[in-house]
N, C-alpha and C positions, 0 to 999 in steps of 0.2 A: 447638442449632448454637453454633458455633464461631462468634465474628464475625471479621470482616475485619481485617487490620493497618490499612487507610484508617477501618472504622469503631470500630474500637478507639483509633484516632489521635484521634476526637473524642469519647469516651465518658466523658472527664475529666468529669463532671457528678454533684453529689450530690441526692439523692433525699431527701427525708424524709417518711416514712408513718406518721400517726399514728392512733387512733383507738380505740376502745373493745374490748375481748373478744368474738370471736365474728365480725368484721364483714369476715372474710378477711384481714386486713392479713400475717400469716405468709407463707399461699398464696401470695397476690398477690407480695407483696415478692419471692419466692423466683424465681417465675418472670418475673418482668420482669427481677430481677436476672440470672437464666441467658439469658434472648432476647435481653439488651444488654451481654454482657457485661461487667456490673459485679459488683462484690464487694456483699456483703448481710450485714447484724448487723440480728441478733436480740436491741434492747437489754432487753425482758422476761427472757430469758433469763439474762442477768447478776443482774438483782434476784433471780430463782429461785434461781439459783446460791449468791448471797450468805444469802438464806433458809435456804436448803437448809443451808449451813457453819452458820448460827446455830443450827438446829436440831439438827443432829447434835453438833453441840459442845457441846450444853448452855445456850444462851445464851438467857435469856427474852427469846423476838421482843415482850413485848407490855411491856418494860422499855428504851424509847427511850436513857436512857444506859447500860446496859447493851450493846446494839446498837451506838451510836455510839461505846464504846470499843473494842468488837472486831473493827471494821468493817474494820480497815486489816490485818488480820492474814493472812485468805484471801487468795490469789494466783489473779485470773481470766484464763482465756485464753479467748478468742472465735476459732474459724477461721471465715473469710468466705466462704467458696468455696458459692455459693446450692446447688450441688448436692449439698454433702453439709456443711452448717454443722456445727461440733463444738462445746464447751464443756466445760474442765475446770475443777477448782477444786484448787488445790494439785497438780497433776497428774494428778489422779482424773477421770476423764470422768463427766462430771454430766448429761449429755444425758436419760439415761432418770429419776435422781431428784428431779431438778427439775419434773417433770412429776404426781406425786403431787397428791392431794386436799391431803393437809396441808399441801403448800408451797404449792398454791392460796389456799388460806384464810388464811395469814399473810401472804402478799409484800405486801399494801397497808398492813402493820405496818411491815415492814423498809423498804419503799422511803419511805416517808414522814420518815424520819430523813433530816435535811436532813445530816450526817455522811458518811452512805451515796450519797446522791443527789451530793454532791458529788464522792465518790472515782470512781463508779462514770461520772457525766458527763466529768470527764478523761481515762477510760478510752476512749469514746465517742469523745470530738474527735480522740482520739491514733490511733485505730483509722480513722475518717474523716479525716484527713490525711496516713495514712500509705496511702491508695487510690488506688494511682497512675492507674488508670483509670476513676475513679471509682466509687459507692457508693448503694446502696439500705438507707437504715437506719430500720429499723420499732420503734415506739412509743407512746409518748402524750405526750411531752413533746419531741419531737424538733426539730419546726419552731418550736418556744416558745422553749424554752430552751438545747438541746443544741447545735443549727444551726441558728442563728435567720438565716445567711445562707444556708442551703441553696437551691442553685439553683431547685429545685421543693418545693413544699412539697404534700401530699396529706394532706388528711383522711377516710377512712373512716366511714360511719356506717351504720345499720342499725335495724330497729326491735326492741326487746328480745325478742320472740317470736321472731322470724327468728334471732337470734342463739343464743337459748336452742336453738331446736331443732339449729342446726348442730354449737353445743358439746356438747349429747347425745349426737348422732352420733359424735361424738370419743372418747366417755368408754365403755371396755369394762368388763365383768365388774364388780369391785366396785365401781370409781369410778365406775360409772354409776348417776345419779341420774334422778329424774322430772323430766319438762320443767318442771313449775312449780317445785320443788326449783333446779333450774339457773337457773332465768330470775332466782327470788329472790338467788340467790348473784352472778348478774350485775349487779343495779341494784345491791346491797350495795356491792360493787365500784366500779362507775362512782362511786358517792357518796363513796367512801372517796377514791377516786383525782381528784376533780374538788375536792374539798370540801381536801384536804391545803395545806397553806401553804406548802411548798416544790415547786415546781415542777408543779403541778396538770395534771392531762389536761385539756387544751383545745384549740381550733380556732386555729391562727395566723390574723392577719387578712389574710393572703395567703394562705392556703392553699383550694386548688382540693378542693369540698366533694364525695363521689363516695357516693350514698347506696345500699348494695348489697342492698338490703332485696329487690327484686324479680329483681334481675339473677344471673345463674349467675356461679361463678367465672372461668370463662371470657372471659364478657363484660367482668367487672371488668380482667381481668389486658389485655384488648384495650387499654380505658379509658384504665388508666395508660400501658400502651407508648406508645399514641397520644400523651399528654400530653408525657411524657420527649421525645421525637422534636419535637413541636413545639418544645419548649424547644431543644434543640439547634439544630433548624432556625433558629431566631433569633438565636443569640446567635452 
């Protein structure tokens, strides 16, 4: 549904949505942005794109110094249309390749490198600042590090079991794994992301926490839309 001109005029609001994998961040963020006429940015896709580029170009992603040296080479471009978000690396469509299990298993190592985070954080801030009608930015450190002055900060959570079930449902064919293995991988990534020294996964002090364990996706979307509209009304 397209926003009316009057609604668009008051839509210049920056919304930060953080949380671990499997909480519904991407689906919720895209739907909320589309419903409210806002731009959308998946910051995780940017770190995945960087990781994919490293793997494709033979950079040892376990060698932080090598990753740091190469980090400035790829050119990442993120499209912010919530109906059709895109990401390219050096002009190549990377939307599919960045979702492989190989990238998923290596992205925490790459995203922990300070030089990578500095470059991508600057890119994220530039995109958010350029969103004329406002933007929903989802990730792991948006409310705490990337956009600490966001108008609204939301932190999505869910039990490890619920998140593993959702993530297993997203994987098909050779990428699919057992529920136990998926849960183990999620918990491992949570630990890596929460424990890294630079911009760890964390809930901002002024963020609204939403536990999605027992909620349907539509209920989560409605909850977040309500929070954004309340924030708009209070401004």
